[in-house]
C-alpha positions in Angstrom: -2.2 -8.8 29.2 -2.3 -10.2 25.3 1.4 -9.5 25.0 3.4 -10.0 21.2 6.7 -8.3 20.2 9.2 -9.1 17.2 12.4 -6.5 17.8 15.2 -7.1 15.6 18.6 -7.6 17.3 19.8 -3.4 17.2 15.9 -2.8 18.9 16.2 -5.4 21.3 19.6 -3.9 22.7 17.8 -0.4 23.0 14.4 -0.9 24.0 14.9 -4.5 25.4 11.9 -7.1 26.0 8.6 -6.6 27.8 6.3 -3.9 28.5 9.3 -1.9 29.0 9.2 -1.5 24.9 6.1 0.7 24.9 8.2 2.7 27.8 10.7 3.3 25.0 8.2 3.9 22.0 5.5 6.2 23.5 8.8 8.2 24.8 10.0 9.0 21.4 10.8 12.5 20.0 10.9 13.0 16.6 9.8 14.9 13.7 5.7 14.1 13.6 4.3 13.3 10.3 1.1 12.4 11.3 -1.1 12.4 14.6 -4.6 12.4 14.3 -7.3 10.4 16.5 -5.4 7.1 18.2 -2.4 6.9 15.4 0.8 8.9 15.2 3.3 8.7 12.6 7.3 10.0 13.5 10.4 9.9 12.0 13.6 9.6 14.3 17.1 8.6 14.8 19.0 6.0 16.1 22.8 6.4 16.3 23.0 8.2 13.0 20.1 6.1 11.2 16.6 7.2 10.5 13.5 5.2 11.1 9.8 5.6 10.9 7.3 4.4 14.2 3.6 4.5 14.3 2.2 4.1 17.2 -1.8 3.1 17.6 -3.2 3.5 20.9 -6.9 2.4 21.7 -9.6 3.4 19.0 -12.6 3.0 21.3 -16.0 0.7 20.6 -17.8 3.6 18.7 -14.8 3.1 16.4 -15.2 0.0 15.6 -19.4 0.0 15.7 -18.9 2.5 12.9 -17.0 0.4 11.1 -18.4 -2.7 11.4 -22.5 -1.1 10.3 -19.8 0.4 7.4 -18.5 -3.2 6.3 -15.2 -2.3 7.3 -12.5 -4.4 8.9 -11.7 -1.4 12.0 -8.3 -1.1 12.2 -7.1 -1.0 15.7 -3.4 -1.9 16.0 -0.5 -1.4 13.9 -0.8 -5.8 13.8 -2.1 -5.4 9.8 0.6 -3.1 8.4 3.2 -5.8 10.4 1.8 -8.9 9.1 1.2 -7.4 5.2 5.2 -6.7 6.0 6.1 -10.3 6.1 3.5 -11.5 3.8 4.9 -9.0 1.9 8.6 -10.8 2.5 7.4 -14.1 1.5 6.4 -13.2 -2.0 9.7 -11.7 -2.4 7.9 -8.4 -2.9 9.7 -5.1 -1.8 8.2 -3.2 1.1 9.2 -1.4 4.5 11.8 -3.6 6.4 10.4 -3.5 10.0 12.2 -3.3 12.9 10.6 -3.2 15.8 6.0 -4.2 16.4 4.6 -4.9 19.7 0.7 -5.3 20.6 -0.3 -5.3 24.1 -4.3 -5.7 25.1 -6.8 -8.0 25.0 -10.2 -5.7 24.2 -9.8 -4.5 21.1 -11.0 -0.8 21.6 -7.6 -0.6 24.7 -4.6 -1.9 22.3 -1.8 -0.6 22.0 0.5 -0.8 19.5 3.8 0.3 17.9 6.0 -0.4 14.0 8.9 1.0 13.5 10.7 0.2 10.1 13.6 2.2 8.6 13.3 5.0 6.8 13.1 4.9 2.4 15.9 6.4 0.6 16.4 6.8 -3.1 12.8 6.1 -4.3 10.2 8.2 -5.2 6.2 8.0 -5.6 4.8 6.7 -8.5 2.5 9.3 -8.4 5.9 12.0 -8.7 7.6 9.8 -11.4 4.8 9.8 -13.5 3.1 12.8 -13.3 4.7 14.8 -15.9 4.1 11.8 -18.2 1.5 13.8 -20.2 3.6 16.5 -21.3 6.8 14.9 -21.4 6.4 11.2 -21.8 9.6 8.0 -21.0 10.5 6.2 -23.8 8.1 3.7 -24.2 10.3 0.7 -23.0 10.4 2.5 -19.7 7.0 2.8 -19.6 6.2 -0.3 -20.6 8.8 -1.9 -18.3 7.2 0.5 -15.1 3.6 -1.0 -16.2 4.5 -4.9 -16.5 6.2 -4.4 -13.1 3.3 -2.4 -11.1 0.9 -5.4 -13.0 3.3 -8.0 -11.5 3.4 -6.5 -8.1 -0.5 -5.5 -7.6 -1.5 -9.2 -8.9 1.3 -10.9 -6.6 -0.7 -9.3 -3.3 -4.4 -9.9 -4.7 -3.3 -13.6 -6.0 -2.1 -14.4 -2.6 -4.9 -12.9 -0.8 -3.7 -9.7 0.8 -5.5 -6.3 -0.5 -4.0 -3.4 0.0 -7.3 -1.0 0.3 -5.4 2.2 0.1 -3.8 1.3 -3.6 -2.8 4.3 -4.9 0.1 5.2 -6.9 1.3 7.3 -4.1 1.9 4.3 -2.1 4.1 2.6 -4.7 8.0 3.5 -4.5 10.2 3.6 -7.3 14.2 2.9 -6.8 16.3 5.7 -8.3 19.4 4.3 -7.5 18.3 1.0 -9.1 16.3 2.6 -11.8 19.7 4.3 -12.9 21.7 1.3 -13.6 18.5 -0.1 -15.5 16.3 -1.8 -13.0 12.7 -1.8 -12.5 12.2 -2.3 -8.7 8.9 -1.0 -6.8 8.4 -0.7 -3.0 4.6 -1.4 -1.1 4.0 1.2 1.7 1.3 2.6 4.0 0.0 -1.0 4.8 -1.6 -0.3 7.7 -4.9 -1.5 7.0 -4.5 -3.9 4.4 -6.0 -7.2 4.7 -4.4 -10.7 4.5 -7.2 -13.7 4.1 -7.6 -17.6 1.8 -8.8 -15.4 -1.2 -9.9 -11.5 -1.0 -13.3 -11.4 -2.1 -13.8 -10.3 -6.1 -15.2 -6.3 -4.7 -12.3 -5.6 -3.0 -9.9 -6.6 -5.4 -12.1 -4.1 -8.1 -11.8 -1.3 -5.9 -8.5 -1.9 -5.0 -7.1 -2.2 -9.5 -9.3 0.2 -9.2 -7.2 2.7 -7.4 -4.1 1.8 -9.7 -6.3 2.9 -12.7 -7.8 5.9 -10.7 -4.4 7.2 -9.5 -2.9 6.7 -12.9 -5.9 8.9 -15.2 -4.1 12.1 -15.5 -1.1 10.9 -16.2 -0.3 10.2 -19.6 -1.7 6.6 -19.4 -3.3 5.8 -22.7 -6.0 2.7 -23.5 -3.0 0.7 -25.0 -0.7 1.2 -21.8 -4.1 0.1 -19.7 -4.7 -3.0 -22.2 -0.6 -3.8 -21.1 -1.4 -3.6 -17.5 -4.5 -6.3 -18.0 -2.6 -8.1 -20.1 0.2 -9.0 -17.3 -2.1 -8.8 -14.3 -4.2 -11.1 -15.9 -1.8 -13.8 -16.5 -2.0 -14.4 -12.5 -5.7 -15.9 -12.8 -8.5 -15.7 -15.2 -10.8 -13.0 -15.1 -13.5 -12.0 -17.2 -14.6 -9.2 -18.8 -17.1 -8.8 -15.7 -13.9 -7.7 -13.5 -12.4 -5.5 -15.9 -15.9 -3.4 -16.1 -16.3 -3.3 -12.5 -12.8 -1.7 -12.2 -13.5 0.4 -14.8 -16.7 1.9 -13.2 -15.2 1.9 -9.6 -12.3 3.9 -10.7 -14.4 6.1 -13.0 -16.6 6.7 -9.8 -13.4 7.9 -7.8 -12.5 10.2 -10.1 -15.6 12.0 -10.8 -15.7 12.0 -6.5 -12.4 13.5 -6.0 -12.3 16.3 -9.5 -15.8 16.8 -10.2 -15.6 15.4 -13.9 -15.4 12.3 -16.3 -11.6 11.0 -17.3 -10.1 10.7 -19.9 -9.0 7.2 -19.8 -11.3 4.3 -20.8 -10.7 0.9 -19.7 -13.9 -1.4 -21.2 -13.0 0.6 -24.8 -9.2 -0.2 -24.5 -10.3 -4.2 -24.7 -13.0 -4.0 -27.3 -10.7 -1.9 -29.7 -8.2 -4.1 -29.5 -10.8 -7.0 -30.2 -11.9 -5.6 -33.2 -8.3 -5.4 -35.1 
């Protein structure tokens, strides 16, 4: 049996090492947040401290082949999220704190795994934080700093070879304690579908960036704000107009599919408008 594990000192003391850690992990009781097919997410408490556990059980060959036929990389364990967390730590991008991870089983269709992370406190998703910007816009300096930080975090991920695959505003959390002190700090979460390569294929980079634009279109973001994001993101690597045109088309397609109407924000028009000035 193939067994991989990485537990911090607290969970090694609580759960030990070897296959017994799965007995402890699979017997955890707590508040269930998600329980679908082969994946279950719960919040539980140990010694007065809250944690989240994501349990992955075998997905079966049917699910694996379905994903492969759709040209998607199947998610067969918690390893995706574990490795993505470790990569973000190397990049000094704030993310979840990994407390325990283990994986067993050579057969990918029957592989079992789990990931335990600390509960994130005093944080709000950018989706919620920006929700009322259209009616109650923040100070320009605040908006600009958040856009810059979001662009920097996304670029650092992408140009290091990590694509999120669920790259929406709801998966970027603003630290409210730091914000109260005048600091802008974003935390990336929900990385269970993330992929790591030497270099991200262009279409996947487009899809991730389009997710950011799609999820911000109704938040009061202006064309100038879109251009500001583009400028900061592009400072990490050369990107041509065709890349941003693909981002625009993909974001608009996502928006029309979700809301059955055309979006207001037009990224390419923003670029053309600025170039004429």
